[in-house]
TORKE-199585 format. One record per residue (C-alpha): residue number from 1; x, y, z. Coordinates in nm, 4 decimals, m for minus. Layout:
<atoms>
{k=NUM | u=X | v=Y | w=Z}
...
</atoms>
This chain:
<atoms>
{k=1 | u=m0.0007 | v=0.0101 | w=0.0051}
{k=2 | u=0.1226 | v=0.3423 | w=m0.1188}
{k=3 | u=0.2135 | v=0.5475 | w=0.2327}
{k=4 | u=m0.0410 | v=0.8548 | w=0.2334}
{k=5 | u=0.0823 | v=1.1964 | w=0.2074}
{k=6 | u=0.0362 | v=1.3795 | w=0.5369}
{k=7 | u=m0.1295 | v=1.7342 | w=0.4922}
{k=8 | u=m0.1387 | v=1.9645 | w=0.7693}
{k=9 | u=m0.4463 | v=2.1987 | w=0.6824}
{k=10 | u=m0.3718 | v=2.5296 | w=0.8564}
{k=11 | u=m0.6627 | v=2.7908 | w=0.9094}
{k=12 | u=m0.8164 | v=3.0470 | w=1.1063}
{k=13 | u=m0.5557 | v=3.3413 | w=1.1830}
{k=14 | u=m0.5350 | v=3.6658 | w=1.2964}
{k=15 | u=m0.6930 | v=3.8702 | w=1.0202}
{k=16 | u=m1.0598 | v=3.9660 | w=0.9651}
{k=17 | u=m1.1222 | v=3.6949 | w=0.7536}
{k=18 | u=m1.0461 | v=3.4188 | w=1.0148}
{k=19 | u=m1.3984 | v=3.2716 | w=0.9672}
{k=20 | u=m1.3892 | v=3.2646 | w=0.5972}
{k=21 | u=m1.0787 | v=3.0822 | w=0.6364}
{k=22 | u=m1.2250 | v=2.8075 | w=0.8757}
{k=23 | u=m1.5163 | v=2.7364 | w=0.6217}
{k=24 | u=m1.2612 | v=2.7316 | w=0.3163}
{k=25 | u=m1.1032 | v=2.4606 | w=0.5423}
{k=26 | u=m1.3702 | v=2.2382 | w=0.6024}
{k=27 | u=m1.4536 | v=2.2352 | w=0.2683}
{k=28 | u=m1.1015 | v=2.1254 | w=0.1531}
{k=29 | u=m1.0727 | v=1.8626 | w=0.4220}
{k=30 | u=m1.4187 | v=1.7100 | w=0.2950}
{k=31 | u=m1.2684 | v=1.6896 | w=m0.0399}
{k=32 | u=m0.9175 | v=1.5257 | w=0.0127}
{k=33 | u=m0.9122 | v=1.1926 | w=m0.0960}
{k=34 | u=m0.8958 | v=0.9628 | w=0.2297}
{k=35 | u=m0.7186 | v=0.6813 | w=0.0519}
{k=36 | u=m0.4127 | v=0.9367 | w=m0.0499}
{k=37 | u=m0.4121 | v=1.1812 | w=0.2124}
{k=38 | u=m0.3976 | v=1.1855 | w=0.5979}
{k=39 | u=m0.5345 | v=1.5252 | w=0.7252}
{k=40 | u=m0.3930 | v=1.6897 | w=1.0250}
{k=41 | u=m0.6192 | v=1.9815 | w=1.1019}
{k=42 | u=m0.4336 | v=2.2614 | w=1.2564}
{k=43 | u=m0.6294 | v=2.5910 | w=1.3735}
{k=44 | u=m0.4955 | v=2.9454 | w=1.4315}
{k=45 | u=m0.7094 | v=3.1156 | w=1.7014}
{k=46 | u=m0.7691 | v=3.5293 | w=1.6212}
{k=47 | u=m0.4838 | v=3.5907 | w=1.9063}
{k=48 | u=m0.2530 | v=3.3906 | w=1.6975}
{k=49 | u=m0.2077 | v=3.0647 | w=1.8922}
{k=50 | u=m0.1498 | v=2.7375 | w=1.6602}
{k=51 | u=m0.3888 | v=2.4699 | w=1.8204}
{k=52 | u=m0.5350 | v=2.1250 | w=1.7367}
{k=53 | u=m0.7949 | v=2.2025 | w=1.4799}
{k=54 | u=m1.1238 | v=1.9997 | w=1.3832}
{k=55 | u=m1.2349 | v=1.8512 | w=1.0478}
{k=56 | u=m1.6097 | v=1.9071 | w=1.1280}
{k=57 | u=m1.8187 | v=2.1945 | w=1.2655}
{k=58 | u=m1.6676 | v=2.4879 | w=1.0243}
{k=59 | u=m1.9606 | v=2.5455 | w=0.8209}
{k=60 | u=m2.1859 | v=2.8720 | w=0.8465}
{k=61 | u=m2.5217 | v=2.7925 | w=1.0542}
{k=62 | u=m2.7939 | v=3.0127 | w=1.0658}
{k=63 | u=m2.5410 | v=3.3037 | w=0.9725}
{k=64 | u=m2.3059 | v=3.2016 | w=1.2276}
{k=65 | u=m1.9321 | v=3.1911 | w=1.1325}
{k=66 | u=m1.7240 | v=2.9142 | w=1.2923}
{k=67 | u=m1.4409 | v=3.0342 | w=1.5242}
{k=68 | u=m1.0927 | v=2.8479 | w=1.5986}
{k=69 | u=m1.1112 | v=2.7790 | w=2.0041}
{k=70 | u=m0.7924 | v=2.7599 | w=2.1656}
{k=71 | u=m0.6572 | v=2.4282 | w=2.3206}
{k=72 | u=m0.3322 | v=2.2945 | w=2.3337}
{k=73 | u=m0.0504 | v=2.5154 | w=2.2126}
{k=74 | u=0.1484 | v=2.4131 | w=1.9004}
{k=75 | u=0.4402 | v=2.5067 | w=1.7200}
{k=76 | u=0.5826 | v=2.4078 | w=1.3660}
{k=77 | u=0.9883 | v=2.3576 | w=1.3708}
{k=78 | u=1.1754 | v=2.6607 | w=1.2025}
{k=79 | u=1.4651 | v=2.3786 | w=1.1686}
{k=80 | u=1.4832 | v=2.2093 | w=0.8312}
{k=81 | u=1.6894 | v=1.9357 | w=0.9984}
{k=82 | u=1.3100 | v=1.8617 | w=1.1684}
{k=83 | u=1.1204 | v=1.9598 | w=0.8555}
{k=84 | u=0.7412 | v=1.8977 | w=0.9412}
{k=85 | u=0.7460 | v=1.8519 | w=1.3074}
{k=86 | u=0.4687 | v=2.0141 | w=1.5143}
{k=87 | u=0.5309 | v=1.9913 | w=1.8438}
{k=88 | u=0.3254 | v=2.0903 | w=2.1796}
{k=89 | u=0.4853 | v=2.4242 | w=2.3441}
{k=90 | u=0.4250 | v=2.2824 | w=2.6876}
{k=91 | u=0.6391 | v=1.9890 | w=2.7017}
{k=92 | u=0.8184 | v=1.9466 | w=2.3475}
{k=93 | u=0.6082 | v=1.6056 | w=2.2698}
{k=94 | u=0.5536 | v=1.5556 | w=1.8963}
{k=95 | u=0.1960 | v=1.6226 | w=1.7954}
{k=96 | u=0.2109 | v=1.5398 | w=1.4509}
{k=97 | u=0.4955 | v=1.4788 | w=1.1441}
{k=98 | u=0.3708 | v=1.6350 | w=0.7997}
{k=99 | u=0.4886 | v=1.6284 | w=0.4639}
{k=100 | u=0.3420 | v=1.9508 | w=0.3388}
{k=101 | u=0.1150 | v=2.2243 | w=0.4673}
{k=102 | u=m0.1972 | v=2.3753 | w=0.2802}
{k=103 | u=m0.2274 | v=2.7127 | w=0.4472}
{k=104 | u=m0.5826 | v=2.8636 | w=0.3587}
{k=105 | u=m0.5445 | v=3.1361 | w=0.5549}
{k=106 | u=m0.6726 | v=3.4470 | w=0.4028}
{k=107 | u=m0.5586 | v=3.8324 | w=0.4974}
{k=108 | u=m0.2709 | v=3.9533 | w=0.7233}
{k=109 | u=m0.0652 | v=3.7022 | w=0.9010}
{k=110 | u=m0.1422 | v=3.4220 | w=0.6583}
{k=111 | u=m0.1808 | v=3.5213 | w=0.2881}
{k=112 | u=0.0858 | v=3.7967 | w=0.3173}
{k=113 | u=0.4152 | v=3.6509 | w=0.3187}
{k=114 | u=0.4505 | v=3.6296 | w=0.6812}
{k=115 | u=0.3263 | v=3.2842 | w=0.7339}
{k=116 | u=0.5075 | v=3.1489 | w=0.3857}
{k=117 | u=0.8538 | v=3.2780 | w=0.5359}
{k=118 | u=0.8132 | v=3.0626 | w=0.8262}
{k=119 | u=0.7545 | v=2.7767 | w=0.5741}
{k=120 | u=1.0695 | v=2.8502 | w=0.3854}
{k=121 | u=1.2732 | v=2.8656 | w=0.6938}
{k=122 | u=1.1336 | v=2.5256 | w=0.8218}
{k=123 | u=1.2066 | v=2.3906 | w=0.4510}
{k=124 | u=0.8343 | v=2.2295 | w=0.4509}
{k=125 | u=0.6374 | v=2.2214 | w=0.0981}
{k=126 | u=0.3169 | v=2.4559 | w=0.0977}
{k=127 | u=0.0556 | v=2.5013 | w=m0.1165}
{k=128 | u=0.0338 | v=2.8350 | w=m0.2962}
{k=129 | u=0.2631 | v=3.1315 | w=m0.3821}
{k=130 | u=0.5923 | v=3.2260 | w=m0.2048}
{k=131 | u=0.6736 | v=3.4786 | w=m0.0120}
{k=132 | u=0.7311 | v=3.7739 | w=m0.2586}
{k=133 | u=0.4175 | v=3.7082 | w=m0.4680}
{k=134 | u=0.2184 | v=3.6732 | w=m0.1219}
{k=135 | u=0.3358 | v=4.0112 | w=m0.0218}
{k=136 | u=0.2662 | v=4.2073 | w=m0.3221}
{k=137 | u=m0.0595 | v=4.0190 | w=m0.3730}
{k=138 | u=m0.1892 | v=4.1207 | w=m0.0482}
{k=139 | u=m0.0827 | v=4.5042 | w=m0.0832}
{k=140 | u=m0.3361 | v=4.6178 | w=m0.3651}
{k=141 | u=m0.1036 | v=4.9333 | w=m0.4043}
{k=142 | u=0.1973 | v=4.7409 | w=m0.5087}
{k=143 | u=m0.0069 | v=4.4736 | w=m0.6906}
{k=144 | u=m0.1483 | v=4.7626 | w=m0.9200}
{k=145 | u=0.2349 | v=4.8891 | w=m0.9477}
{k=146 | u=0.3636 | v=4.5519 | w=m1.0869}
{k=147 | u=0.0815 | v=4.4993 | w=m1.2976}
{k=148 | u=0.0921 | v=4.8544 | w=m1.4688}
{k=149 | u=0.4839 | v=4.7833 | w=m1.5260}
{k=150 | u=0.3957 | v=4.4748 | w=m1.7021}
{k=151 | u=0.1709 | v=4.6354 | w=m1.9085}
{k=152 | u=m0.1617 | v=4.5117 | w=m1.7821}
{k=153 | u=m0.4478 | v=4.7416 | w=m1.7564}
{k=154 | u=m0.5524 | v=4.8588 | w=m1.3782}
{k=155 | u=m0.7997 | v=5.0979 | w=m1.2386}
{k=156 | u=m0.6720 | v=5.4362 | w=m1.1358}
{k=157 | u=m0.6672 | v=5.4900 | w=m0.7588}
{k=158 | u=m0.5435 | v=5.7131 | w=m0.4856}
{k=159 | u=m0.3404 | v=5.6190 | w=m0.1653}
{k=160 | u=m0.4619 | v=5.7757 | w=0.1774}
{k=161 | u=m0.2099 | v=5.7127 | w=0.4497}
{k=162 | u=m0.1417 | v=5.9863 | w=0.7252}
{k=163 | u=m0.4329 | v=6.1447 | w=0.6319}
{k=164 | u=m0.8444 | v=6.1175 | w=0.6240}
{k=165 | u=m0.9031 | v=6.3497 | w=0.3214}
{k=166 | u=m0.8232 | v=6.4023 | w=m0.0191}
{k=167 | u=m0.7343 | v=6.7000 | w=m0.2084}
{k=168 | u=m0.9691 | v=6.8678 | w=m0.4599}
{k=169 | u=m0.7553 | v=6.7635 | w=m0.7524}
{k=170 | u=m0.7591 | v=6.3976 | w=m0.6266}
{k=171 | u=m1.1487 | v=6.4391 | w=m0.5822}
{k=172 | u=m1.1941 | v=6.5437 | w=m0.9289}
{k=173 | u=m0.9633 | v=6.3002 | w=m1.0916}
{k=174 | u=m1.1340 | v=6.0046 | w=m0.9106}
{k=175 | u=m1.4976 | v=6.1382 | w=m0.9623}
{k=176 | u=m1.8002 | v=5.9683 | w=m0.7890}
{k=177 | u=m1.8947 | v=5.7213 | w=m0.6752}
{k=178 | u=m1.5532 | v=5.5601 | w=m0.5290}
{k=179 | u=m1.4716 | v=5.2595 | w=m0.3207}
{k=180 | u=m1.2991 | v=5.3045 | w=m0.0105}
{k=181 | u=m1.0910 | v=4.9789 | w=0.0871}
{k=182 | u=m0.7873 | v=4.8541 | w=0.3275}
{k=183 | u=m0.5223 | v=4.8440 | w=0.0887}
{k=184 | u=m0.4020 | v=4.5187 | w=0.2644}
{k=185 | u=m0.7400 | v=4.3346 | w=0.3129}
{k=186 | u=m0.9735 | v=4.0703 | w=0.1722}
{k=187 | u=m1.3350 | v=3.9494 | w=0.1606}
{k=188 | u=m1.4488 | v=4.3251 | w=0.1138}
{k=189 | u=m1.4125 | v=4.3582 | w=0.4969}
{k=190 | u=m1.3937 | v=4.7309 | w=0.5577}
{k=191 | u=m1.5014 | v=4.8498 | w=0.1816}
{k=192 | u=m1.7481 | v=5.1368 | w=0.1546}
{k=193 | u=m1.9098 | v=5.2665 | w=m0.1636}
{k=194 | u=m1.9006 | v=5.6537 | w=m0.1566}
{k=195 | u=m2.1427 | v=5.8456 | w=m0.3464}
{k=196 | u=m2.1408 | v=6.1934 | w=m0.1581}
{k=197 | u=m1.7886 | v=6.3553 | w=m0.0263}
{k=198 | u=m1.9524 | v=6.4119 | w=0.2922}
{k=199 | u=m1.9502 | v=6.0153 | w=0.3921}
{k=200 | u=m1.5765 | v=6.0192 | w=0.2730}
{k=201 | u=m1.4417 | v=6.0583 | w=0.6278}
{k=202 | u=m1.6825 | v=5.7967 | w=0.7841}
{k=203 | u=m1.5753 | v=5.5526 | w=0.5134}
{k=204 | u=m1.1859 | v=5.6038 | w=0.5591}
{k=205 | u=m1.2773 | v=5.5386 | w=0.9565}
{k=206 | u=m1.3966 | v=5.1958 | w=0.8540}
{k=207 | u=m1.1101 | v=5.0982 | w=0.6572}
{k=208 | u=m0.8811 | v=5.2266 | w=0.8939}
{k=209 | u=m1.0149 | v=4.9520 | w=1.1603}
{k=210 | u=m0.8366 | v=4.6999 | w=0.9295}
{k=211 | u=m0.5633 | v=4.8976 | w=0.7836}
{k=212 | u=m0.3518 | v=5.2196 | w=0.8125}
{k=213 | u=m0.3453 | v=5.2390 | w=0.4444}
{k=214 | u=m0.6215 | v=5.3312 | w=0.2346}
{k=215 | u=m0.6942 | v=5.2610 | w=m0.1219}
{k=216 | u=m0.9714 | v=5.4746 | w=m0.3098}
{k=217 | u=m1.0683 | v=5.3784 | w=m0.6519}
{k=218 | u=m1.3402 | v=5.5165 | w=m0.8892}
{k=219 | u=m1.6347 | v=5.3055 | w=m0.9719}
{k=220 | u=m1.5709 | v=5.1011 | w=m1.2467}
{k=221 | u=m1.8729 | v=5.0299 | w=m1.4438}
{k=222 | u=m1.8907 | v=4.6830 | w=m1.5996}
{k=223 | u=m1.9232 | v=4.3282 | w=m1.5374}
{k=224 | u=m1.7289 | v=4.1513 | w=m1.2710}
{k=225 | u=m1.5540 | v=3.8139 | w=m1.3862}
{k=226 | u=m1.3241 | v=3.6014 | w=m1.2188}
{k=227 | u=m1.0744 | v=3.3562 | w=m1.3863}
{k=228 | u=m0.8512 | v=3.0904 | w=m1.1920}
{k=229 | u=m0.5193 | v=2.9962 | w=m1.2556}
{k=230 | u=m0.3629 | v=2.6561 | w=m1.1918}
{k=231 | u=0.0155 | v=2.5658 | w=m1.1907}
{k=232 | u=0.1024 | v=2.1789 | w=m1.2515}
{k=233 | u=0.3953 | v=1.9888 | w=m1.0812}
{k=234 | u=0.5977 | v=2.0307 | w=m1.4218}
{k=235 | u=0.5440 | v=2.4106 | w=m1.4388}
{k=236 | u=0.2295 | v=2.4018 | w=m1.6874}
{k=237 | u=m0.0108 | v=2.6953 | w=m1.6412}
{k=238 | u=m0.3729 | v=2.6759 | w=m1.7099}
{k=239 | u=m0.6449 | v=2.9689 | w=m1.6966}
{k=240 | u=m0.9963 | v=2.8461 | w=m1.6183}
{k=241 | u=m1.3090 | v=2.9628 | w=m1.7879}
{k=242 | u=m1.4351 | v=3.2762 | w=m1.6705}
{k=243 | u=m1.7394 | v=3.3174 | w=m1.4070}
{k=244 | u=m1.9535 | v=3.6158 | w=m1.4812}
{k=245 | u=m2.0845 | v=3.7289 | w=m1.1517}
{k=246 | u=m2.4773 | v=3.7838 | w=m1.1345}
{k=247 | u=m2.7154 | v=3.9512 | w=m0.8884}
{k=248 | u=m2.4457 | v=4.2128 | w=m0.7419}
{k=249 | u=m2.6859 | v=4.5063 | w=m0.7758}
{k=250 | u=m2.9728 | v=4.3272 | w=m0.6389}
{k=251 | u=m2.7629 | v=4.3011 | w=m0.2929}
{k=252 | u=m2.8249 | v=4.5123 | w=0.0295}
{k=253 | u=m2.4903 | v=4.6281 | w=m0.0124}
{k=254 | u=m2.4968 | v=4.7190 | w=m0.3740}
{k=255 | u=m2.1814 | v=4.5811 | w=m0.4540}
{k=256 | u=m1.9820 | v=4.2580 | w=m0.4121}
{k=257 | u=m1.9370 | v=4.3035 | w=m0.0110}
{k=258 | u=m1.8907 | v=4.0671 | w=0.2533}
{k=259 | u=m2.2739 | v=3.9982 | w=0.3379}
{k=260 | u=m2.3217 | v=3.9659 | w=m0.0384}
{k=261 | u=m2.0369 | v=3.7088 | w=m0.0849}
{k=262 | u=m2.1021 | v=3.4651 | w=0.2175}
{k=263 | u=m2.4513 | v=3.5510 | w=0.3932}
{k=264 | u=m2.7106 | v=3.6894 | w=0.1636}
{k=265 | u=m2.7059 | v=3.4193 | w=m0.1167}
{k=266 | u=m2.8140 | v=3.6634 | w=m0.3769}
{k=267 | u=m2.5323 | v=3.6546 | w=m0.6066}
{k=268 | u=m2.4796 | v=3.3787 | w=m0.8756}
{k=269 | u=m2.2302 | v=3.3065 | w=m1.1104}
{k=270 | u=m2.2778 | v=3.2173 | w=m1.4882}
{k=271 | u=m1.9805 | v=2.9492 | w=m1.5726}
{k=272 | u=m1.8460 | v=2.9682 | w=m1.8192}
{k=273 | u=m1.9299 | v=3.3399 | w=m1.8957}
{k=274 | u=m2.1244 | v=3.3845 | w=m2.2108}
{k=275 | u=m1.8672 | v=3.5803 | w=m2.3762}
{k=276 | u=m1.7387 | v=3.5473 | w=m2.7434}
{k=277 | u=m1.4051 | v=3.3327 | w=m2.7872}
{k=278 | u=m1.2097 | v=3.6083 | w=m2.8418}
{k=279 | u=m1.2899 | v=3.7961 | w=m2.5286}
{k=280 | u=m1.2502 | v=3.4739 | w=m2.3350}
{k=281 | u=m0.9368 | v=3.3954 | w=m2.4610}
{k=282 | u=m0.7782 | v=3.7613 | w=m2.3817}
{k=283 | u=m0.9393 | v=3.7049 | w=m2.0070}
{k=284 | u=m0.7487 | v=3.3683 | w=m1.9607}
{k=285 | u=m0.4214 | v=3.5130 | w=m2.1390}
{k=286 | u=m0.4394 | v=3.8062 | w=m1.9253}
{k=287 | u=m0.4995 | v=3.6285 | w=m1.6004}
{k=288 | u=m0.1843 | v=3.4111 | w=m1.6564}
{k=289 | u=0.0444 | v=3.7119 | w=m1.7599}
{k=290 | u=m0.0660 | v=3.8586 | w=m1.4083}
{k=291 | u=0.0111 | v=3.5249 | w=m1.2670}
{k=292 | u=0.3435 | v=3.5529 | w=m1.4044}
{k=293 | u=0.3733 | v=3.9295 | w=m1.3186}
{k=294 | u=0.3823 | v=3.8915 | w=m0.9494}
{k=295 | u=0.5738 | v=3.5745 | w=m0.9593}
{k=296 | u=0.2931 | v=3.3426 | w=m0.8434}
{k=297 | u=0.3136 | v=2.9541 | w=m0.7455}
{k=298 | u=0.0428 | v=2.6944 | w=m0.7284}
{k=299 | u=m0.2470 | v=2.9092 | w=m0.7986}
{k=300 | u=m0.4300 | v=3.2175 | w=m0.8050}
{k=301 | u=m0.7610 | v=3.4052 | w=m0.8954}
{k=302 | u=m0.7785 | v=3.7130 | w=m1.1012}
{k=303 | u=m1.0637 | v=3.9316 | w=m1.0584}
{k=304 | u=m1.1673 | v=4.1428 | w=m1.3704}
{k=305 | u=m1.3895 | v=4.4260 | w=m1.4820}
{k=306 | u=m1.5079 | v=4.3938 | w=m1.8458}
{k=307 | u=m1.6423 | v=4.7464 | w=m1.9597}
{k=308 | u=m1.7186 | v=4.9067 | w=m2.2877}
{k=309 | u=m1.3735 | v=5.0594 | w=m2.2924}
{k=310 | u=m1.1941 | v=4.7386 | w=m2.2143}
{k=311 | u=m1.0690 | v=4.4883 | w=m1.9417}
{k=312 | u=m0.9255 | v=4.6063 | w=m1.6046}
{k=313 | u=m0.7584 | v=4.4054 | w=m1.3376}
{k=314 | u=m0.9433 | v=4.4551 | w=m0.9921}
{k=315 | u=m0.6937 | v=4.2274 | w=m0.7932}
{k=316 | u=m0.5072 | v=3.8995 | w=m0.7815}
{k=317 | u=m0.5832 | v=3.6690 | w=m0.5063}
{k=318 | u=m0.3171 | v=3.4370 | w=m0.4243}
{k=319 | u=m0.4955 | v=3.2373 | w=m0.1746}
{k=320 | u=m0.8649 | v=3.2357 | w=m0.3021}
{k=321 | u=m1.1522 | v=3.0960 | w=m0.0938}
{k=322 | u=m1.2268 | v=2.7455 | w=m0.1054}
{k=323 | u=m1.5849 | v=2.7752 | w=0.0649}
{k=324 | u=m1.8684 | v=2.5614 | w=m0.1338}
{k=325 | u=m1.9986 | v=2.8972 | w=m0.3103}
{k=326 | u=m1.6194 | v=3.0173 | w=m0.3818}
{k=327 | u=m1.5384 | v=3.0871 | w=m0.7432}
{k=328 | u=m1.1915 | v=2.9278 | w=m0.7412}
{k=329 | u=m1.2887 | v=2.5685 | w=m0.7295}
{k=330 | u=m1.6135 | v=2.6358 | w=m0.9227}
{k=331 | u=m1.4243 | v=2.7620 | w=m1.2497}
{k=332 | u=m1.1721 | v=2.5076 | w=m1.2216}
{k=333 | u=m1.4438 | v=2.2290 | w=m1.2078}
{k=334 | u=m1.6041 | v=2.3916 | w=m1.4913}
{k=335 | u=m1.2540 | v=2.3676 | w=m1.6654}
{k=336 | u=m1.2279 | v=2.0087 | w=m1.6270}
{k=337 | u=m1.0723 | v=1.9884 | w=m1.2967}
{k=338 | u=m1.2619 | v=1.8503 | w=m1.0100}
{k=339 | u=m1.2423 | v=1.9579 | w=m0.6515}
{k=340 | u=m1.0353 | v=1.6343 | w=m0.5316}
{k=341 | u=m0.8097 | v=1.6572 | w=m0.8263}
{k=342 | u=m0.7445 | v=2.0405 | w=m0.7913}
{k=343 | u=m0.6449 | v=1.9396 | w=m0.4301}
{k=344 | u=m0.4001 | v=1.6914 | w=m0.5548}
{k=345 | u=m0.2465 | v=1.8872 | w=m0.8045}
{k=346 | u=m0.1830 | v=2.1818 | w=m0.5551}
{k=347 | u=m0.0149 | v=1.9755 | w=m0.3178}
{k=348 | u=0.1679 | v=1.7786 | w=m0.5762}
{k=349 | u=0.3172 | v=2.1288 | w=m0.7430}
{k=350 | u=0.4028 | v=2.2098 | w=m0.3652}
{k=351 | u=0.5795 | v=1.8918 | w=m0.3196}
{k=352 | u=0.7641 | v=1.9247 | w=m0.6617}
{k=353 | u=0.8715 | v=2.2919 | w=m0.6180}
{k=354 | u=1.0388 | v=2.2420 | w=m0.2698}
{k=355 | u=1.1984 | v=1.9288 | w=m0.4357}
</atoms>
């Protein structure tokens, strides 16, 4: 019998996307083939403590989001000669020995390069992009700078840091409405749509609860489209068919916000998007170009606006959601890569990259 690959699924974490990470982890663990993988769930509390995790109870129930509860404190060895050892802090006993880590951590302290740096120090294979791509992909300001330098289209923006107001010139350049968002956040947490400049300070206050750097962007009128990119162990890249999001304007938030994404159940996706072959090819090509520009590995999800003037890249997600309603596994499934196979490819790619 072939020995099973021991996979630590790491979830929760210190960011505001803690609960979304828990839901993603629950879905991943349900789809990992038990004949091939031994799952070791590891939760991280909101305070940052590593602790034994669960394989069940990670769903949203009646609008209540799951949380990691603190238990025995654990730590991953940063010594590459003890690669994959996870030990109890209290007595140093070995809790688990793993072959690869699947960090389904969203947001700061998980998706921003900090956790990836720990994995690099420890020498353990891990799913997803490395330190640089994760760090740049988390910071929307620098995502845009790199994509723009690579000749890819992005929306204009103003960075607000150390202040709470825009200049007259900045307001004229952006126009109304604008979106005010944390520069290093995700899942649309802390995002506000501003249609009157009198409401701008309050939107900044909300965003500042999650980040001290704020991104202000004009509203882009167009269709919201998402494309997944997957890297195989031999380095081959494929881009999925695009997903067209529908029903966003019908949500209470009026945009693709947190409640719209995870709680309201009003947004649907048409997969594949009903686009001409030329536009579909353009989206897929641009998604791979964005993946390469940020030096991603493993996976990413590239979000677009399709407008009458052309395409704009909204953002690049280096560890996209894996919840039952998340777009990344859906668009890959529609492209011929079902959920269990997708997970196998990601784990094999992580192992091949480290080897």
